[in-house]
C-alpha positions in Angstrom: 30.4 -13.4 -5.5 27.3 -13.6 -3.3 26.8 -11.9 0.0 24.9 -14.0 2.6 22.7 -11.1 3.9 21.8 -9.9 0.4 21.2 -13.4 -1.0 18.3 -13.8 1.5 16.8 -10.5 0.3 17.2 -11.6 -3.3 15.7 -15.0 -2.6 12.4 -13.2 -1.9 12.5 -12.0 -5.5 13.7 -15.1 -7.3 13.5 -19.0 -7.3 16.7 -20.2 -5.4 16.2 -23.7 -7.0 16.8 -22.2 -10.5 19.0 -23.9 -13.1 22.2 -22.3 -14.3 21.6 -19.0 -16.1 22.8 -18.2 -19.6 24.7 -15.1 -20.6 21.5 -13.0 -20.5 21.1 -13.7 -16.9 18.2 -16.2 -17.4 18.1 -19.9 -17.3 16.1 -22.1 -19.6 12.9 -21.6 -17.5 13.3 -17.8 -17.6 14.4 -17.4 -13.9 16.6 -14.3 -13.1 20.2 -14.7 -12.2 20.0 -14.8 -8.4 23.6 -13.9 -7.9 23.4 -10.7 -10.1 20.1 -9.6 -8.3 21.7 -10.3 -4.9 24.7 -8.1 -5.8 22.4 -5.3 -7.1 20.3 -5.5 -3.9 23.4 -5.5 -1.7 24.8 -2.4 -3.5 21.6 -0.3 -4.0 19.2 -1.2 -1.2 20.4 1.3 1.4 20.8 4.2 -1.1 17.4 3.6 -2.6 15.8 3.3 0.8 17.4 6.5 2.0 16.2 8.3 -1.1 12.6 6.9 -0.9 12.5 7.6 2.8 13.6 11.1 2.3 11.0 11.7 -0.4 8.1 10.0 1.4 9.0 10.7 5.1 7.5 7.2 5.7 9.9 4.4 6.1 7.3 1.6 5.6 6.1 3.2 2.3 9.7 3.7 1.3 10.4 0.0 1.8 7.5 -0.9 -0.4 8.8 1.5 -3.1 12.2 -0.1 -3.0 10.8 -3.6 -3.0 8.7 -2.8 -6.1 11.8 -1.3 -7.7 13.7 -4.6 -7.2 10.6 -6.6 -8.5 10.9 -4.6 -11.7 14.5 -5.4 -11.8 13.7 -9.0 -11.8 12.0 -8.5 -15.2 15.1 -7.0 -16.7 18.1 -8.6 -18.3 21.5 -7.5 -17.0 22.6 -6.7 -20.6 19.7 -4.2 -20.8 21.1 -2.1 -18.0 24.8 -2.0 -18.8 26.3 1.4 -17.8 22.9 2.7 -16.6 21.9 0.5 -13.7 21.9 3.2 -11.0 19.9 5.8 -13.0 17.5 3.1 -14.0 16.9 1.9 -10.4 16.5 5.5 -9.1 14.1 6.3 -12.0 11.9 3.3 -11.2 12.0 4.1 -7.5 11.2 7.7 -8.2 8.2 6.8 -10.3 6.9 4.6 -7.6 7.5 7.3 -4.9 5.6 9.9 -7.1 2.7 7.4 -7.4 2.6 6.9 -3.7 2.7 10.6 -3.1 -0.2 11.2 -5.4 -2.3 8.6 -3.5 -2.0 10.3 -0.2 -2.6 13.8 1.2 0.3 16.1 1.4 2.1 15.8 4.7 4.7 18.0 6.3 8.2 16.5 6.5 8.6 14.7 9.9 11.9 15.7 11.5 12.1 12.2 13.0 11.9 10.7 9.4 14.9 12.7 8.4 16.8 11.4 11.4 16.3 7.7 10.4 16.9 8.0 6.7 20.1 6.0 7.1 18.9 2.5 8.3 22.2 1.9 10.1 23.4 5.2 11.5 27.1 5.6 12.3 28.1 6.1 16.0 28.9 9.8 15.4 25.5 10.3 13.8 23.8 8.7 16.8 25.6 11.1 19.1 24.4 14.2 17.3 22.2 16.5 19.2 18.4 16.2 18.6 18.1 19.9 18.2 20.5 19.8 15.2 18.3 17.3 13.6 15.3 19.5 14.1 17.2 22.5 12.6 18.2 20.5 9.6 14.8 19.0 9.1 13.3 22.5 9.3 15.7 23.8 6.8 15.2 20.8 4.4 11.4 21.4 4.7 11.8 25.0 3.4 13.3 23.6 0.1 11.0 23.1 -2.9 10.2 19.5 -3.7 12.6 19.6 -6.7 15.5 21.0 -4.6 14.8 18.4 -1.9 14.8 15.6 -4.5 18.1 16.6 -6.1 19.8 17.1 -2.7 18.8 13.6 -1.7 19.9 12.0 -5.0 23.3 13.8 -4.9 24.1 13.8 -1.1 22.4 10.5 0.0 22.5 8.4 -3.1 25.7 9.7 -4.5 24.5 10.1 -8.0 26.3 12.3 -10.6 24.7 15.3 -12.1 24.2 13.2 -15.3 22.5 10.4 -13.4 20.2 12.8 -11.5 19.2 14.4 -14.8 18.4 10.9 -16.1 16.4 10.1 -13.1 14.5 13.4 -12.9 14.2 14.3 -16.5 15.9 17.6 -16.0 18.9 18.9 -18.0 22.3 18.6 -16.3 22.6 22.4 -16.0 19.1 22.5 -14.4 20.2 19.8 -11.9 23.3 22.0 -11.0 21.1 25.1 -10.6 18.7 23.3 -8.3 21.5 21.8 -6.3 23.2 25.2 -6.0 20.0 26.9 -4.8 19.2 24.1 -2.4 22.6 24.3 -0.8 22.5 28.1 -0.6 19.1 27.8 1.1 20.2 25.2 3.5 23.3 27.2 4.4 21.3 30.4 4.9 18.7 28.6 6.9 21.2 26.9 9.2 23.2 30.2 9.6 20.1 32.1 10.9 19.2 29.5 13.5 
């Protein structure tokens, strides 16, 4: 089933005039299965964008990282990603984010970037006090890069400990340790302010 909004995003990645795909997701000319890609884009675009924006604190760069992730998806067969689509997407996105971070000078986390991580904030989120956003951003900024990453993968992207371990290359127990430490640091930081 194709979603109109996501189909247009997927059309940027694939040829909409493609012939019928075979069971591998490709047609006789090698064109990707547009419907499958559209469904993946629809399901993962927001969580990937939230993750990349949180890591880069730059929405435009995050959009580039997500777009490049989906371009790499176009080169994969659906059968290659059975039962591991989410970890694969976040791993590819993470690699691109790391490449982008290496190419630019280290910046401090922008509190306004944290406030717009969700591209379509809920009404209750819009109503939140600006001071609360600054306090949260300041607390997040105190986390180590590793802690910040696992918090974003767990809380924003909704990945399991196992999926976070697959994305980051850490062990599951190490993921749990970093999450525990990050939550404790955030709780302590917010309690003080």
